[in-house]
A tleap script that builds the chain and sets N, CA, C and O, in Angstrom:
source leaprc.protein.ff14SB
mol = sequence {
  NMET GLY ASN LEU LEU TYR GLY THR PRO PRO
  THR PRO HIE GLU ILE GLU ASP ARG LEU LEU
  ALA HIE LEU GLN THR VAL ILE PHE THR LYS
  PHE ARG ARG ASN GLU SER PHE ALA PHE HIE
  LEU GLU ALA VAL PRO GLY ARG GLY THR GLY
  ARG GLN SER LEU TRP LEU ASN PRO MET ILE
  PRO LEU GLN PHE SER PHE TYR GLY SER ARG
  ALA PRO GLU LEU ASN ARG GLU TRP LEU ALA
  ALA LEU LEU GLU GLN ALA ASN SER ALA LYS
  GLY MET ARG VAL VAL PRO GLU PRO ALA PRO
  GLY ALA THR LYS ARG VAL GLU SER ALA CALA
}
set mol.1.N position { -99.985 95.846 29.989 }
set mol.1.CA position { -101.115 95.842 30.897 }
set mol.1.C position { -102.390 95.504 30.139 }
set mol.1.O position { -102.731 96.134 29.137 }
set mol.2.N position { -103.080 94.494 30.646 }
set mol.2.CA position { -104.350 94.126 30.063 }
set mol.2.C position { -105.483 94.692 30.902 }
set mol.2.O position { -105.253 95.478 31.821 }
set mol.3.N position { -106.690 94.293 30.585 }
set mol.3.CA position { -107.858 94.760 31.320 }
set mol.3.C position { -108.797 93.616 31.624 }
set mol.3.O position { -109.021 92.732 30.797 }
set mol.4.N position { -109.343 93.648 32.826 }
set mol.4.CA position { -110.466 92.813 33.187 }
set mol.4.C position { -111.651 93.760 33.084 }
set mol.4.O position { -111.721 94.750 33.811 }
set mol.5.N position { -112.580 93.462 32.184 }
set mol.5.CA position { -113.758 94.305 31.966 }
set mol.5.C position { -114.945 93.598 32.599 }
set mol.5.O position { -115.267 92.467 32.232 }
set mol.6.N position { -115.599 94.263 33.550 }
set mol.6.CA position { -116.629 93.590 34.331 }
set mol.6.C position { -117.868 94.458 34.439 }
set mol.6.O position { -117.783 95.660 34.691 }
set mol.7.N position { -119.010 93.839 34.247 }
set mol.7.CA position { -120.276 94.517 34.445 }
set mol.7.C position { -120.840 95.122 33.174 }
set mol.7.O position { -120.275 94.988 32.089 }
set mol.8.N position { -121.994 95.805 33.343 }
set mol.8.CA position { -122.686 96.476 32.260 }
set mol.8.C position { -123.067 97.865 32.721 }
set mol.8.O position { -123.869 97.993 33.646 }
set mol.9.N position { -122.527 98.912 32.117 }
set mol.9.CA position { -121.489 98.871 31.087 }
set mol.9.C position { -120.184 98.374 31.706 }
set mol.9.O position { -119.994 98.474 32.918 }
set mol.10.N position { -119.278 97.833 30.869 }
set mol.10.CA position { -118.044 97.256 31.417 }
set mol.10.C position { -117.138 98.295 32.060 }
set mol.10.O position { -116.876 99.357 31.494 }
set mol.11.N position { -116.670 97.965 33.248 }
set mol.11.CA position { -115.703 98.799 33.955 }
set mol.11.C position { -114.337 98.136 33.799 }
set mol.11.O position { -114.165 96.979 34.183 }
set mol.12.N position { -113.354 98.866 33.232 }
set mol.12.CA position { -112.031 98.257 33.058 }
set mol.12.C position { -111.210 98.287 34.346 }
set mol.12.O position { -111.240 99.264 35.093 }
set mol.13.N position { -110.490 97.217 34.587 }
set mol.13.CA position { -109.568 97.112 35.714 }
set mol.13.C position { -108.233 96.693 35.127 }
set mol.13.O position { -108.081 95.559 34.675 }
set mol.14.N position { -107.254 97.609 35.130 }
set mol.14.CA position { -105.943 97.331 34.551 }
set mol.14.C position { -105.168 96.328 35.393 }
set mol.14.O position { -105.003 96.504 36.600 }
set mol.15.N position { -104.695 95.272 34.735 }
set mol.15.CA position { -103.942 94.216 35.405 }
set mol.15.C position { -102.854 93.747 34.447 }
set mol.15.O position { -103.100 93.594 33.251 }
set mol.16.N position { -101.670 93.523 34.962 }
set mol.16.CA position { -100.548 93.045 34.159 }
set mol.16.C position { -100.940 91.714 33.498 }
set mol.16.O position { -101.593 90.875 34.118 }
set mol.17.N position { -100.531 91.531 32.229 }
set mol.17.CA position { -100.953 90.373 31.434 }
set mol.17.C position { -100.674 89.027 32.096 }
set mol.17.O position { -101.530 88.142 32.065 }
set mol.18.N position { -99.509 88.855 32.686 }
set mol.18.CA position { -99.170 87.560 33.293 }
set mol.18.C position { -100.125 87.237 34.445 }
set mol.18.O position { -100.648 86.127 34.538 }
set mol.19.N position { -100.339 88.209 35.306 }
set mol.19.CA position { -101.290 88.016 36.408 }
set mol.19.C position { -102.691 87.807 35.857 }
set mol.19.O position { -103.423 86.944 36.342 }
set mol.20.N position { -103.075 88.585 34.849 }
set mol.20.CA position { -104.416 88.473 34.273 }
set mol.20.C position { -104.669 87.069 33.725 }
set mol.20.O position { -105.776 86.548 33.864 }
set mol.21.N position { -103.669 86.451 33.110 }
set mol.21.CA position { -103.819 85.087 32.590 }
set mol.21.C position { -104.087 84.096 33.720 }
set mol.21.O position { -104.893 83.179 33.566 }
set mol.22.N position { -103.420 84.279 34.843 }
set mol.22.CA position { -103.640 83.399 35.997 }
set mol.22.C position { -105.016 83.650 36.607 }
set mol.22.O position { -105.715 82.707 36.977 }
set mol.23.N position { -105.400 84.909 36.710 }
set mol.23.CA position { -106.724 85.238 37.241 }
set mol.23.C position { -107.823 84.666 36.344 }
set mol.23.O position { -108.833 84.163 36.836 }
set mol.24.N position { -107.623 84.745 35.032 }
set mol.24.CA position { -108.601 84.211 34.085 }
set mol.24.C position { -108.840 82.726 34.347 }
set mol.24.O position { -109.987 82.278 34.371 }
set mol.25.N position { -107.786 81.973 34.539 }
set mol.25.CA position { -107.914 80.535 34.782 }
set mol.25.C position { -108.670 80.266 36.081 }
set mol.25.O position { -109.550 79.406 36.122 }
set mol.26.N position { -108.332 80.995 37.131 }
set mol.26.CA position { -109.000 80.806 38.428 }
set mol.26.C position { -110.472 81.220 38.342 }
set mol.26.O position { -111.346 80.502 38.828 }
set mol.27.N position { -110.743 82.351 37.737 }
set mol.27.CA position { -112.124 82.839 37.628 }
set mol.27.C position { -112.962 81.884 36.784 }
set mol.27.O position { -114.094 81.571 37.150 }
set mol.28.N position { -112.421 81.415 35.658 }
set mol.28.CA position { -113.168 80.459 34.839 }
set mol.28.C position { -113.418 79.158 35.600 }
set mol.28.O position { -114.478 78.550 35.449 }
set mol.29.N position { -112.465 78.729 36.407 }
set mol.29.CA position { -112.654 77.529 37.217 }
set mol.29.C position { -113.831 77.715 38.173 }
set mol.29.O position { -114.690 76.842 38.291 }
set mol.30.N position { -113.860 78.851 38.846 }
set mol.30.CA position { -114.957 79.127 39.789 }
set mol.30.C position { -116.295 79.232 39.050 }
set mol.30.O position { -117.305 78.699 39.511 }
set mol.31.N position { -116.300 79.919 37.904 }
set mol.31.CA position { -117.542 80.110 37.165 }
set mol.31.C position { -118.066 78.795 36.584 }
set mol.31.O position { -119.279 78.600 36.502 }
set mol.32.N position { -117.168 77.892 36.179 }
set mol.32.CA position { -117.631 76.580 35.689 }
set mol.32.C position { -118.387 75.834 36.786 }
set mol.32.O position { -119.278 75.032 36.505 }
set mol.33.N position { -118.028 76.104 38.015 }
set mol.33.CA position { -118.698 75.484 39.167 }
set mol.33.C position { -119.915 76.302 39.606 }
set mol.33.O position { -120.576 75.968 40.590 }
set mol.34.N position { -120.200 77.372 38.868 }
set mol.34.CA position { -121.302 78.295 39.181 }
set mol.34.C position { -121.138 78.923 40.566 }
set mol.34.O position { -122.109 79.094 41.302 }
set mol.35.N position { -119.887 79.263 40.908 }
set mol.35.CA position { -119.571 79.856 42.206 }
set mol.35.C position { -119.265 81.348 42.061 }
set mol.35.O position { -118.507 81.759 41.182 }
set mol.36.N position { -119.861 82.137 42.931 }
set mol.36.CA position { -119.567 83.567 43.027 }
set mol.36.C position { -118.548 83.767 44.135 }
set mol.36.O position { -118.441 82.940 45.040 }
set mol.37.N position { -117.791 84.870 44.070 }
set mol.37.CA position { -116.811 85.146 45.117 }
set mol.37.C position { -116.357 86.595 45.027 }
set mol.37.O position { -116.549 87.263 44.012 }
set mol.38.N position { -115.752 87.061 46.107 }
set mol.38.CA position { -115.216 88.419 46.162 }
set mol.38.C position { -113.798 88.428 45.607 }
set mol.38.O position { -113.028 87.490 45.814 }
set mol.39.N position { -113.467 89.503 44.900 }
set mol.39.CA position { -112.119 89.696 44.358 }
set mol.39.C position { -111.661 91.085 44.769 }
set mol.39.O position { -112.305 92.083 44.445 }
set mol.40.N position { -110.542 91.143 45.486 }
set mol.40.CA position { -109.990 92.403 45.976 }
set mol.40.C position { -108.714 92.705 45.197 }
set mol.40.O position { -107.834 91.852 45.077 }
set mol.41.N position { -108.618 93.921 44.669 }
set mol.41.CA position { -107.439 94.308 43.915 }
set mol.41.C position { -107.052 95.740 44.244 }
set mol.41.O position { -107.868 96.528 44.723 }
set mol.42.N position { -105.791 96.059 43.978 }
set mol.42.CA position { -105.287 97.404 44.230 }
set mol.42.C position { -105.938 98.381 43.262 }
set mol.42.O position { -106.162 98.050 42.097 }
set mol.43.N position { -106.243 99.584 43.741 }
set mol.43.CA position { -106.783 100.626 42.878 }
set mol.43.C position { -105.683 101.108 41.937 }
set mol.43.O position { -104.526 101.234 42.338 }
set mol.44.N position { -106.047 101.377 40.693 }
set mol.44.CA position { -105.074 101.873 39.723 }
set mol.44.C position { -104.980 103.394 39.838 }
set mol.44.O position { -105.942 104.048 40.240 }
set mol.45.N position { -103.817 103.956 39.484 }
set mol.45.CA position { -103.683 105.415 39.519 }
set mol.45.C position { -104.802 106.062 38.704 }
set mol.45.O position { -105.189 105.555 37.651 }
set mol.46.N position { -105.306 107.167 39.193 }
set mol.46.CA position { -106.411 107.839 38.526 }
set mol.46.C position { -107.765 107.413 39.053 }
set mol.46.O position { -108.771 108.065 38.776 }
set mol.47.N position { -107.804 106.319 39.814 }
set mol.47.CA position { -109.059 105.847 40.404 }
set mol.47.C position { -108.971 105.792 41.915 }
set mol.47.O position { -109.705 105.052 42.571 }
set mol.48.N position { -108.063 106.583 42.456 }
set mol.48.CA position { -107.927 106.622 43.899 }
set mol.48.C position { -106.793 105.746 44.385 }
set mol.48.O position { -105.981 105.253 43.602 }
set mol.49.N position { -106.756 105.563 45.675 }
set mol.49.CA position { -105.729 104.733 46.293 }
set mol.49.C position { -106.400 103.617 47.067 }
set mol.49.O position { -107.626 103.566 47.173 }
set mol.50.N position { -105.608 102.747 47.593 }
set mol.50.CA position { -106.164 101.652 48.381 }
set mol.50.C position { -106.499 100.464 47.517 }
set mol.50.O position { -105.701 100.060 46.671 }
set mol.51.N position { -107.677 99.901 47.723 }
set mol.51.CA position { -108.069 98.717 46.965 }
set mol.51.C position { -109.522 98.804 46.550 }
set mol.51.O position { -110.292 99.614 47.066 }
set mol.52.N position { -109.873 97.957 45.609 }
set mol.52.CA position { -111.241 97.842 45.123 }
set mol.52.C position { -111.702 96.427 45.380 }
set mol.52.O position { -110.891 95.502 45.414 }
set mol.53.N position { -112.982 96.254 45.560 }
set mol.53.CA position { -113.542 94.916 45.724 }
set mol.53.C position { -114.649 94.719 44.700 }
set mol.53.O position { -115.499 95.589 44.507 }
set mol.54.N position { -114.626 93.574 44.054 }
set mol.54.CA position { -115.654 93.199 43.085 }
set mol.54.C position { -116.327 91.922 43.558 }
set mol.54.O position { -115.672 91.030 44.097 }
set mol.55.N position { -117.630 91.834 43.357 }
set mol.55.CA position { -118.331 90.585 43.589 }
set mol.55.C position { -118.452 89.920 42.226 }
set mol.55.O position { -119.220 90.369 41.376 }
set mol.56.N position { -117.691 88.847 42.019 }
set mol.56.CA position { -117.683 88.168 40.733 }
set mol.56.C position { -118.754 87.087 40.721 }
set mol.56.O position { -118.811 86.228 41.601 }
set mol.57.N position { -119.593 87.152 39.707 }
set mol.57.CA position { -120.726 86.253 39.582 }
set mol.57.C position { -120.798 85.780 38.138 }
set mol.57.O position { -120.639 86.591 37.226 }
set mol.58.N position { -121.034 84.489 37.902 }
set mol.58.CA position { -121.082 83.971 36.536 }
set mol.58.C position { -122.136 84.634 35.649 }
set mol.58.O position { -122.037 84.556 34.425 }
set mol.59.N position { -123.138 85.282 36.235 }
set mol.59.CA position { -124.214 85.892 35.454 }
set mol.59.C position { -123.888 87.324 35.007 }
set mol.59.O position { -124.632 87.910 34.221 }
set mol.60.N position { -122.788 87.883 35.500 }
set mol.60.CA position { -122.417 89.252 35.158 }
set mol.60.C position { -121.369 89.204 34.046 }
set mol.60.O position { -120.389 88.467 34.156 }
set mol.61.N position { -121.564 89.987 32.966 }
set mol.61.CA position { -120.608 89.956 31.851 }
set mol.61.C position { -119.168 90.225 32.296 }
set mol.61.O position { -118.905 91.115 33.105 }
set mol.62.N position { -118.249 89.435 31.748 }
set mol.62.CA position { -116.835 89.516 32.093 }
set mol.62.C position { -116.013 89.302 30.824 }
set mol.62.O position { -116.308 88.414 30.025 }
set mol.63.N position { -114.988 90.119 30.651 }
set mol.63.CA position { -114.111 89.984 29.490 }
set mol.63.C position { -112.681 90.214 29.929 }
set mol.63.O position { -112.406 91.066 30.774 }
set mol.64.N position { -111.766 89.440 29.342 }
set mol.64.CA position { -110.337 89.608 29.586 }
set mol.64.C position { -109.724 90.146 28.305 }
set mol.64.O position { -109.873 89.546 27.241 }
set mol.65.N position { -109.043 91.259 28.403 }
set mol.65.CA position { -108.407 91.883 27.245 }
set mol.65.C position { -106.909 91.994 27.529 }
set mol.65.O position { -106.489 92.732 28.421 }
set mol.66.N position { -106.107 91.247 26.757 }
set mol.66.CA position { -104.670 91.211 26.971 }
set mol.66.C position { -103.960 92.163 26.024 }
set mol.66.O position { -104.353 92.310 24.867 }
set mol.67.N position { -102.928 92.798 26.513 }
set mol.67.CA position { -102.126 93.689 25.686 }
set mol.67.C position { -101.263 92.881 24.725 }
set mol.67.O position { -101.203 93.198 23.537 }
set mol.68.N position { -100.602 91.853 25.217 }
set mol.68.CA position { -99.717 91.020 24.411 }
set mol.68.C position { -100.480 89.944 23.665 }
set mol.68.O position { -101.590 89.573 24.046 }
set mol.69.N position { -99.863 89.439 22.583 }
set mol.69.CA position { -100.523 88.420 21.774 }
set mol.69.C position { -100.151 86.997 22.182 }
set mol.69.O position { -100.819 86.047 21.772 }
set mol.70.N position { -99.096 86.834 22.983 }
set mol.70.CA position { -98.654 85.503 23.383 }
set mol.70.C position { -99.144 85.179 24.791 }
set mol.70.O position { -98.997 85.975 25.718 }
set mol.71.N position { -99.724 84.003 24.926 }
set mol.71.CA position { -100.183 83.563 26.247 }
set mol.71.C position { -98.979 83.122 27.070 }
set mol.71.O position { -98.139 82.369 26.579 }
set mol.72.N position { -98.885 83.579 28.309 }
set mol.72.CA position { -97.756 83.174 29.150 }
set mol.72.C position { -97.914 81.741 29.652 }
set mol.72.O position { -99.011 81.183 29.654 }
set mol.73.N position { -96.792 81.160 30.077 }
set mol.73.CA position { -96.860 79.867 30.752 }
set mol.73.C position { -97.538 80.089 32.096 }
set mol.73.O position { -97.330 81.111 32.749 }
set mol.74.N position { -98.342 79.131 32.496 }
set mol.74.CA position { -99.030 79.250 33.773 }
set mol.74.C position { -98.261 78.509 34.855 }
set mol.74.O position { -97.727 77.424 34.627 }
set mol.75.N position { -98.214 79.104 36.017 }
set mol.75.CA position { -97.517 78.573 37.177 }
set mol.75.C position { -98.561 77.856 38.050 }
set mol.75.O position { -99.431 78.495 38.641 }
set mol.76.N position { -98.462 76.530 38.120 }
set mol.76.CA position { -99.457 75.738 38.857 }
set mol.76.C position { -99.572 76.145 40.334 }
set mol.76.O position { -100.671 76.210 40.885 }
set mol.77.N position { -98.443 76.411 40.952 }
set mol.77.CA position { -98.481 76.778 42.370 }
set mol.77.C position { -99.151 78.131 42.577 }
set mol.77.O position { -99.858 78.329 43.564 }
set mol.78.N position { -98.934 79.052 41.661 }
set mol.78.CA position { -99.593 80.357 41.768 }
set mol.78.C position { -101.097 80.191 41.556 }
set mol.78.O position { -101.896 80.809 42.260 }
set mol.79.N position { -101.485 79.354 40.580 }
set mol.79.CA position { -102.907 79.078 40.358 }
set mol.79.C position { -103.539 78.492 41.619 }
set mol.79.O position { -104.629 78.897 42.022 }
set mol.80.N position { -102.848 77.538 42.237 }
set mol.80.CA position { -103.369 76.909 43.455 }
set mol.80.C position { -103.523 77.930 44.579 }
set mol.80.O position { -104.515 77.909 45.308 }
set mol.81.N position { -102.540 78.825 44.720 }
set mol.81.CA position { -102.603 79.841 45.775 }
set mol.81.C position { -103.746 80.827 45.521 }
set mol.81.O position { -104.452 81.214 46.453 }
set mol.82.N position { -103.928 81.229 44.269 }
set mol.82.CA position { -105.025 82.146 43.939 }
set mol.82.C position { -106.381 81.473 44.124 }
set mol.82.O position { -107.326 82.096 44.607 }
set mol.83.N position { -106.477 80.198 43.738 }
set mol.83.CA position { -107.735 79.471 43.914 }
set mol.83.C position { -108.051 79.278 45.397 }
set mol.83.O position { -109.211 79.350 45.802 }
set mol.84.N position { -107.029 79.035 46.193 }
set mol.84.CA position { -107.235 78.922 47.639 }
set mol.84.C position { -107.793 80.235 48.193 }
set mol.84.O position { -108.693 80.227 49.034 }
set mol.85.N position { -107.255 81.362 47.717 }
set mol.85.CA position { -107.771 82.667 48.128 }
set mol.85.C position { -109.237 82.827 47.704 }
set mol.85.O position { -110.073 83.269 48.492 }
set mol.86.N position { -109.536 82.464 46.457 }
set mol.86.CA position { -110.898 82.610 45.937 }
set mol.86.C position { -111.892 81.740 46.703 }
set mol.86.O position { -113.064 82.096 46.827 }
set mol.87.N position { -111.430 80.609 47.215 }
set mol.87.CA position { -112.301 79.711 47.975 }
set mol.87.C position { -112.447 80.121 49.440 }
set mol.87.O position { -113.260 79.543 50.161 }
set mol.88.N position { -111.677 81.102 49.886 }
set mol.88.CA position { -111.723 81.513 51.286 }
set mol.88.C position { -112.906 82.442 51.551 }
set mol.88.O position { -113.465 83.033 50.627 }
set mol.89.N position { -113.273 82.561 52.804 }
set mol.89.CA position { -114.364 83.458 53.192 }
set mol.89.C position { -114.010 84.920 52.939 }
set mol.89.O position { -114.905 85.746 52.758 }
set mol.90.N position { -112.729 85.252 52.924 }
set mol.90.CA position { -112.288 86.626 52.698 }
set mol.90.C position { -112.318 87.011 51.223 }
set mol.90.O position { -112.347 88.199 50.900 }
set mol.91.N position { -112.310 86.037 50.328 }
set mol.91.CA position { -112.282 86.313 48.900 }
set mol.91.C position { -110.865 86.315 48.360 }
set mol.91.O position { -109.896 86.218 49.113 }
set mol.92.N position { -110.758 86.428 47.039 }
set mol.92.CA position { -109.461 86.341 46.378 }
set mol.92.C position { -108.717 87.667 46.434 }
set mol.92.O position { -109.241 88.722 46.078 }
set mol.93.N position { -107.488 87.569 46.891 }
set mol.93.CA position { -106.531 88.675 46.860 }
set mol.93.C position { -105.343 88.188 46.045 }
set mol.93.O position { -105.023 86.999 46.037 }
set mol.94.N position { -104.700 89.118 45.366 }
set mol.94.CA position { -103.527 88.745 44.587 }
set mol.94.C position { -102.386 88.452 45.544 }
set mol.94.O position { -102.044 89.276 46.392 }
set mol.95.N position { -101.802 87.277 45.401 }
set mol.95.CA position { -100.634 86.880 46.190 }
set mol.95.C position { -99.433 86.860 45.249 }
set mol.95.O position { -99.599 86.645 44.048 }
set mol.96.N position { -98.228 87.082 45.773 }
set mol.96.CA position { -97.039 87.081 44.910 }
set mol.96.C position { -96.827 85.722 44.236 }
set mol.96.O position { -97.133 84.674 44.803 }
set mol.97.N position { -96.303 85.768 43.031 }
set mol.97.CA position { -95.976 84.526 42.322 }
set mol.97.C position { -94.786 83.874 43.004 }
set mol.97.O position { -93.822 84.559 43.345 }
set mol.98.N position { -94.835 82.551 43.212 }
set mol.98.CA position { -93.678 81.858 43.775 }
set mol.98.C position { -92.439 82.093 42.913 }
set mol.98.O position { -92.546 82.310 41.706 }
set mol.99.N position { -91.278 82.049 43.533 }
set mol.99.CA position { -90.007 82.330 42.856 }
set mol.99.C position { -89.806 81.428 41.638 }
set mol.99.O position { -90.178 80.255 41.663 }
set mol.100.N position { -89.213 81.984 40.563 }
set mol.100.CA position { -88.936 81.173 39.368 }
set mol.100.C position { -88.062 79.966 39.707 }
set mol.100.O position { -87.148 80.055 40.527 }
set mol.101.N position { -88.354 78.854 39.072 }
set mol.101.CA position { -87.594 77.632 39.305 }
set mol.101.C position { -88.065 76.843 40.504 }
set mol.101.O position { -87.680 75.687 40.674 }
set mol.102.N position { -88.893 77.448 41.340 }
set mol.102.CA position { -89.384 76.763 42.520 }
set mol.102.C position { -90.700 76.065 42.257 }
set mol.102.O position { -91.225 75.373 43.129 }
set mol.103.N position { -91.243 76.243 41.045 }
set mol.103.CA position { -92.551 75.665 40.728 }
set mol.103.C position { -92.521 74.986 39.395 }
set mol.103.O position { -91.654 75.258 38.565 }
set mol.104.N position { -93.468 74.099 39.185 }
set mol.104.CA position { -93.669 73.503 37.866 }
set mol.104.C position { -94.511 74.455 37.040 }
set mol.104.O position { -95.408 75.114 37.567 }
set mol.105.N position { -94.229 74.531 35.758 }
set mol.105.CA position { -95.000 75.378 34.864 }
set mol.105.C position { -95.660 74.518 33.803 }
set mol.105.O position { -95.135 73.479 33.402 }
set mol.106.N position { -96.834 74.977 33.351 }
set mol.106.CA position { -97.557 74.292 32.290 }
set mol.106.C position { -97.855 75.277 31.187 }
set mol.106.O position { -97.961 76.476 31.441 }
set mol.107.N position { -97.990 74.800 29.978 }
set mol.107.CA position { -98.345 75.672 28.863 }
set mol.107.C position { -99.781 76.132 29.061 }
set mol.107.O position { -100.637 75.369 29.507 }
set mol.108.N position { -100.027 77.384 28.724 }
set mol.108.CA position { -101.374 77.946 28.826 }
set mol.108.C position { -102.273 77.330 27.763 }
set mol.108.O position { -101.858 77.142 26.619 }
set mol.109.N position { -103.491 77.021 28.142 }
set mol.109.CA position { -104.461 76.507 27.196 }
set mol.109.C position { -105.239 77.650 26.558 }
set mol.109.O position { -106.017 77.436 25.629 }
set mol.110.N position { -105.027 78.862 27.057 }
set mol.110.CA position { -105.782 80.014 26.555 }
set mol.110.C position { -105.232 80.509 25.248 }
set mol.110.O position { -105.751 81.474 24.686 }
savepdb mol mol.pdb
quit
């Protein structure tokens, strides 16, 4: 489990490394375009139940901290689905990764 650290002081949000790598790519894509958006994620144990919502803005400090040292392969279809969510009026929600073998994969540039 890695962490998305957001804000000042940074608030950690625990996220599995594979998902975090995909979120990093989508968030960096949006930030390169200077676009803000809502991100909705499940609350982690110890911080209540339900979900949390973050307003992600390129001007607010953001850090990705991965538990593992190896970058996972990125799933293009999952990236596209997450980016579609991020571009929607509702904001980005985590969607399930498409089944293995059903998508093309690319090496991570991270």
